Structure formats: structure tokens, C-alpha cells
N, C-alpha and C positions, 0 to 999 in steps of 0.2 A: 569116401568116408560116409556120405549120406546114405549109401546103399545099406548100411548097417541098420538104419531105422526105417527102411522101406519094405523089408521082407522079414518073414518069420517072427521070431521072438522080439526082435528089435522093433518091428512095426507094432506088435501088440503092446509093448512097453510105451512106445511113443503115443499110441492111442489112449492108453490109460492116463498118461500125463496130461493130454489134451482135455480129457473129461474131468480130471482133477481141477485144471485151470477153469473150466466152465463152471464147476460147482463153486469155486472160490469167488468167481466174478458175480454169479447170480446172488450168492450170499451177501457180498459187499453191496450189490445194487439194492437189495431189499433193505439192508441196514441204512443205506444212504437215503432211501425213501422215507424211512421212519424219521430220520433227522430233518429232512425237508418239511415233513408234515408238522413236526414239533417246532419249526422256526429256528432250528439250530444251525442251518446252513442257508446261504443265500444263492442266488442264481449264478454269481461269479464262481462260487465254490463248485457248483455242479458242472459248469463249463470246464473248469480246470481239471476236475476229476475225470471227466469224459475224455479230455485230450490225453491225460496220463494213461488211460486204458487203451486208447486208439493208436497212439504213436508207435508202440512196440509192434502192434499187429501189422502196421504198414510195411514193416521191414521183414515180415515173415511170409511164408507161402499162404495163399488164400485158403480160407476154411469154408466148408459146407457148399462150395460151388467152384466150378472151373470156368465160369463165364468170362472171367478176365482174359483168359487165353483166346476165347472165341472172339472177343472184341478186337484183339490184336490181329487175329487171322482175317477178320473181315476188313480191317484196316490195311492189310497187305494188298488186297484187291484194289482198294482205292489208291493206295500209294503207287501201285504199278500202272495207274492211269486208266483203270477199267471201272465200270459201274458195279458197285457192290450189291445193287438191287437186282441185277440180272446175271452176274457172274458169281460163282461160289469159290470159297477158299480152297477147295480140293483141286482146283485148276492151277494152284500156285504152290506146289510143294516146297518146303524149306524148313528151317529150324523153328519158325514161329508156328506154322500150321501143323507141324508134327506134335505140338503140345495140346492141340484142340481135340475134343471128343469127336469121334468119327461122324456121328449123325449131323452135327452142326457144321461140318465141313461142306456138306452138300445142300445147305439151305442159304438163300440170299439173306442179307442183313435186314432185319425188321426195324432197325433203329433210324432215328432222324438224322438230318444233315449235320447238325451240330456235333452229335456223337461221332459221325464219320470224320468230320473235320478235326476233332480232338485227337483221335487215334492216328489219323493220317499224319498230323503234325508231329506226334510223338515218334512215329516210325521214321520220319524224315531226320530225326536227331539220333535215334538209337540204332537204326538199321535192323539187323537180324539178332540183336542182343535181346533175348527173351526176358532176362531178369531185369535189365534196365528199362525195357519197354513196359513191363508190368508195373514197375515201381512208379514211373512217371505217369502212367495212365491212372494208377491209384491216387496219386497226389492230385491230379486234375479233378477226379471225382470227389475228393475230400473237400474241395472248395464248397461243395454243397453243405457239408457239416458246418463250416464257418458261417454260411448264410443262415442256417437254421438257428445258430446261437444268437444271431442278431434279430431275426424275424419273429421267433416264438415269443419272446417277452413283449414285443409290440402287439402281437395278436392277443396275448393274454390281457393286456390293458384294455382291449376292446371287448373281449369275450367274457371276462370275469374270472379267469383262473389265476392262480399264483404262478409267477414265472418259474420259480425254483421247482415246483411240483410238475409243471408242464415239461420243463427241460429234463427232469429226471425220467418222466414217462416216455418221452419221445426220443431224446438224443442219448441219454446214458443207458437206455434200455439195452440189455444184452442182444436182443434181436437186431438192433441197429448196429451195435459195436461188432458183434461176431459175424453176422450174416451180411450186412450191407457194407460196412467199412472194411472188415477183413476180407470179405468176398470180392471187394473192388467193383461192386455193382454200379452201373450208371444210374440206378434208382436214386442213389445218394445225391447226385448232382441235380437230377430231375426234381426231387423233393425240396432241395435247398432253393432252387430257382422258383419253384411254385410257392413256397411259403413266403419268400421275400417279395414276390410279386403280389401275393394276396395282402401282405402287410402294407404295401404301397397303395394298393387300390382302396383299402378302407381307411387310409389316413389322408394323404395330401396329393399324391401323384399317380392317379389312376392310369394315365397314358403310359408312363414308365413301368408301372406294375404289369400292364398287359404285355409289354415288351418282354419282361422277365418270364411271365407265364408262357408266352409263345416260345421263348428259348427253351423252357422246360419241355414243351411238346416237341421241340426240335431235337431233344435228346431222346425222349421216349413218349410215344403218343398219348398214353392215358392222362397225362397232365392236362390235355385239352378239355377233359370233362369239366374242369373247374371254370373254364372261360365263360360259359353262359351264365353261371351263378354270379361271378364277379361283375358281369355287365350290368346286372340289376343295380349294384351299388354305384357304378359310374353314372348310369342313367339317372338315378335318384339325386345324386349330387348335382348333375348338370341341370336338372329340372327344379332344383331347390326344394325337393321333397314332394313336389306336385307331379301328377301324371300329365305329361305334356308330349303330344305326338311329335312335335318338332324337336324337343330336347331328346326324347328317346330315340328318334330316328337319327339324329346327329351322332349320338354316342354309338349306335349300332354301326353306322358307316365308319366311324372312327375306329371302333374296336376291330372290325373286320379288316380295315386297311392296315392297322398296326400289325395284326397277326400275319396277314399275307406278306407284308413288306419284310417283317422280321424273318419268317421262315424262308422267304424267297432269297433274301440276302445271304442267309446261311447256306442255302443250296448253291448259290452262285460261287461263293467263296470256297465251298467244299468241292465244287465241280461235279455235283450230282443233280439228278432230277427228283421227281416225286414218286419214284418207284417204291420207296419205303412204305407208302400207304398200301400199295398192292401186296407187299411182302409181309404185312402185319400178321397174317395167319400162318407164318412159317413155323411157329412152335406148336401148331395144332396136333402134331404127332404125339405130343405129351398128353397123358391122360391122368393127371394128378387127382387124388381124392379131395384135395382142398377146394376144388371147384365144385359148387353145389350142382351145377348142371351136368358136369361130367360124371360125378359120383352117382347121381340119380340114374343116368344112362347106363352106367356099369352095373348097378343093382338090377335094373330092369333087364339088362342083357343076360345076366345070370339066370333069370327066371324064364326068358324067352329063347335062350340059346342063340341069340343073334346080337352079340355085344356091339359090333361095329355100327349096325343100323340104329340100335337103341341109343348109343352115345351121340350119333349124328343128329337124331331127332331131338334128343334132350338138349343138346347144345343150341339148336335153333330156338327151341322154346325158352331157354335161358337168356338168349340174346333179346328176344321179344320182351320178356319180362324185365330185362335190364333197361330197355328203352322206356318202357312204361314207368318204372320206378324212378329213373332219373328225371323224366319229364314231370312227374308228380312233385318230386323234391324241388325241381327248378321253379315250378309255379308257386309252391309254398314259400319260396324265398324272395318273392317279388317285392316285399316291403323294404328290401335292402338292409343295411346295417350289419350287425354281427350275424344275422341269420344267413347271409350269403356264404360265410365261411363254414358255418355248421352244415348248411345244405351241401356245399361242395365236399366236405369231409364224408357225409353220409353217402353221397353219390359215388365217391371213390371206393368206399367200403362195398357198396352194391356192385361196383365194377369188378372188384377183386373176387367176390363170392359168386357172381352169376356169369362171369366171362368163362369161355371154354377152358382156359388155363389159369391156374392160380398157384403160385409158389410161395414159400414161407415169407420171404422178404417183401412180397407185394403188400403185405398187411401194414407195412410202415407208411404207405401212401396216405391212408386216412388217419393214421395214428398221429402224425405230426400236426396236421391241421386240427384234428379233433381234440388233441391234448390241451389246446388253448381255451377250450370251454370248461366250465365248472363241472366236474364229475363227482358223484357220491363215491365214498371210499369203497363201497361194495363193487361198483363197476370198475374202479381202478384195480381191485384185487383180481377180478376176472381177467382184465387186460394183462396183468402181471403173470397170472397163471398161463394164459394163452401164449404170451411171449416166450416163457420158459419152455413150453411144449414145442413151439415152432422152431426155436433155436436148435434143438437136438433131435428133431424129427427125421433128419437126414444124417447119414454117417459123415464124419469130418472130411472125408475125401470128396464129398459132393457128388458121388457117383452111385451110391447104393443106399437103400433104406435100412432102418433098424430091423432086427429080427422081431418076431411077434412078442417074445418075452421082453424085449427092449422097450416096446411101446407100453407094456404093462407097467414096467418100472417108471417110465417117463410120465405116465398118467398120475401115478402116486406122487412123484416128485413135483409135478406141476400144481397139484392140489395143495401140497405143503407150501409152495411158494405163494399161492393165493391166500391161504390162511395166515401165513406170517406177515404178508403185506397188510392185511386188515387188522390183525391183532399182534402187534409187536411191542417190543420194549419201549420204543419211543412214541408209539401211537397214543394220541390223546383219548381219554375214556369216552368222550362223546362222539368219536368219529364213526364208530361201527353202526350207529343207528341213523335215523333221519332220512328224509328224502332229498331230492334234488331241488335246488332253488335256482330259478332262472333269473339272470340279471334283467332288471326292468327297463334299463336304458341302454342305448348304443354305447355309451362311454364306460359301461361296467357298473358294478354294484359293490357296495361296502358290506353286504350281508355275508356272514360266514356260511360257506357251503361245504360243510363236512371237512374243513381243513384245507380245501382247495380253492377258496375264493380269492379274488384279488380286489383290493381297493383301487380307487380311480387313479392313484399314482403309486409308483414303486416304493417310495419311502414310507408312505402310510401303510402299504401292504406289509413291509418288513416289520415295522414297529408294532402294528396291530397283531400280526400272526405270532410274532415273538412273545408278546405279552400273553396271548392265549395259550401258547404252548409251554410256558414256563411253569 
């Protein structure tokens, strides 16, 4: 029966229905953002709406990516008792590996031990049942969404944004719903653990926060970028706000010990070693235009007729630039407080842009942490337009790009999304202008920041914002 919608006119009709659903979802998301800015919905309503959008997608085939099947194929290797960091899924033919894209069958897993443990545990329950295995893996990743619903409002109270607006931008975003949740990406669990860990570090339990961030890195390595930034806050708290070699040294040893112990425990339980660090470059065969270093190399390659060499050199330069940028951001965050979260978000954004490989859903890494800061509406509009563009920059089957005319239509549609986000029916007249106001204290600010500020407590935020938006 399903073959009727997989080929010919049936496939064309099914694709048209998918794009209609995307249009309706983005329209509803923009309208929901207007309501959040006007104080007509609270954070609980945003959470409930996001779950309503996500739950049906969890029961449907993944959209815009087939990575979910790659996770299962790599789990087959571990479930069979072999090292997924040295053996490849192509060596274990079967119903699960048959659903994996050919290139990924011959690449060792670049994911951390917690990711391997999760998929290995799923396969121990589902066996060769691809559908049930995909469903349970998706549900495990969706735990990250639940963590974000808890962590983002906490971060907002510290960084100065309104919880409902931040949740709208980060979790209800079609880029998160369609690419990350529907695609079943482990980025969802990574971001959830990372945001929850950051929330604990800047509140009362930095040690436990580092455990969660280490678990995030044990799912996918980029989460480790945030660890040096969060260390500043732990050290500041330990030293009572003063620069103390003893206090900073203690927290450095404690932070390293926590991270090593956490990842080591995950490795022991999963039955794997540290080969995933060596396998991180496994996706370097991809040459996406979203990576600034890779795209620069491709452009130079066209001019010099040596694309491979140009891309290789450009990627090395991009990695050097990334180290410099992250180090600069880290040093700027040394005062601790809310600045460590902002610095970590900026560092994650730099990682996405400058790393050799960048895929659309990677941009959710900095978006979740960054959404907790107060943004001017103009910047929110740019983020909304970029999110809409990233969602449909790939064909729904996750295997092919749009045709050139499709990117033209997409560019126009994305601009429309950005304009409607800034100037909408529910937007307050004063939102379009004005600059960004930074919270003056670590605990947040009561100053209105273009409709996205947060008062020092949630109740005051709701009452104040609602009054302004009425």
C-alpha cells in the first residue's frame, strides 16, 4: 500500500502534501510568536503547543534526514559485540543496515559512548525490527526536548529574556520540530543535556551541571565546547567572586575529574573505548555549503581547478580560525555570570560555521542557549527567516538538494517569514525599532528589551509583559 506514495504521481502528491504541512506549520509558528510578544500566551502554552506539533511526527517516517537509520546501523555493530569505532555497519548485513545510506555503512561511528549505549540498548529490545527500533530511539532522543522545556526558562531568568519568547524561538521553531525532532537526531538529546547542565551551573549545582554537559558530549562531541566557559562560573562561585589561584585550581581539577569520570563510566557501561574521538572526522566526505571554510574552499577550487586541495587548505584555515575565535570568546567570559552562557552560545555558533561540516540542524546548538539572552526583534526576525530557509533547504527525503529554482522560491519565502515576524498583527508598535539593552546584573533586568526582556521573576514578567502588550 505504501508503494503508491513512494513512486510516480503518488510520490509527487505526497511531497506536495508535506510542503503544504510545512507552510501551515511555519505560518502557525509566526503567529504564535506574535502572541508571545504581545503577552497573550505564557511559557506553558508554548510547551503544550510544541508537544502537539511534535508527537504526531514521532509516529511518522523521519523528514529531511535518514540519520536515524544510521544510528541503528552503528548500534548493530555494538550490539554484536564489536567496536563501532573500528568496525563498520557494512560488515553486518541485515534488515537494519539495509535501510542505511550506502556511504555511512562504511564509516565508523563518530558519536560518543552514551549514544552507542542508547542505541545498543534499544536493539537489545527490538532486535531487527526497524520500525520499532526507530521509534524507541526517537523517544530516547526526545528526552532532550523535555529537558529544554525545563532549562530554558531557568536560563531566561538569569540572562534577561522572556521564557515564552525564548521557548518559541528555540523549541517551537520549525527547524527544531521538523529537522531535529522529526529527523530523530541525537542533537536533540545533546542540546537538552547541555542546556540543563548550563542551567545547573549558573544556579546552585555546578558539579551536577558538569555531569550533564559531559553526558551531552558523550552523545555528540561539540557539546564539550561549552565546558571551558561554564568552568569560569564554577570557579567564580568557588572563589566568592574573587580571583583565587587555590579556588580556581580546585574547580579546574574538579571539573576535569567530573568530565573524565562521567565519560569513562559511559564508555565502560557501553563496552567501548575512546575511538570515537579519532572517528570524529568521519563525515569529512561531506562538503556542504553551510560551512564557511568548506564553501570558501569550493569557490577557490573553481578558480584554481583544484577543488580537493583548495577545500583541504580552507578547512585547515577554518579550524585555526575556530580555535582563535573560541579562545577569544572564552577569555572574554572570564567574569562569569550570564556572560558564560552567552559566550558558550557564540562559541557553538562559531563551531557550526567554521567547522569543516555544517548541516541545517547544527544551528540549533547555539540557538537554544542563545535564545535565553535578550534579542532585539530585528535579530529575531533574521533568526526566523534563517530557520525557515534551513528547514526546507533539503528535499524531505533527506537525500537530495532542492533544484536551483527551488532555492529562489525558498529565499523569497524566508524573507517573507522574517518580515512577518517583525511586523505582524500581534506585534507591538514599538518592537520594530530600538537597540539591544543588556541586563546590568547577573540576576536579570526589568528593562523592556524590545518585547523579549524578562523581569527577575516569572510572575512579574508575565504581568508586566501582558500589561505592555494589551
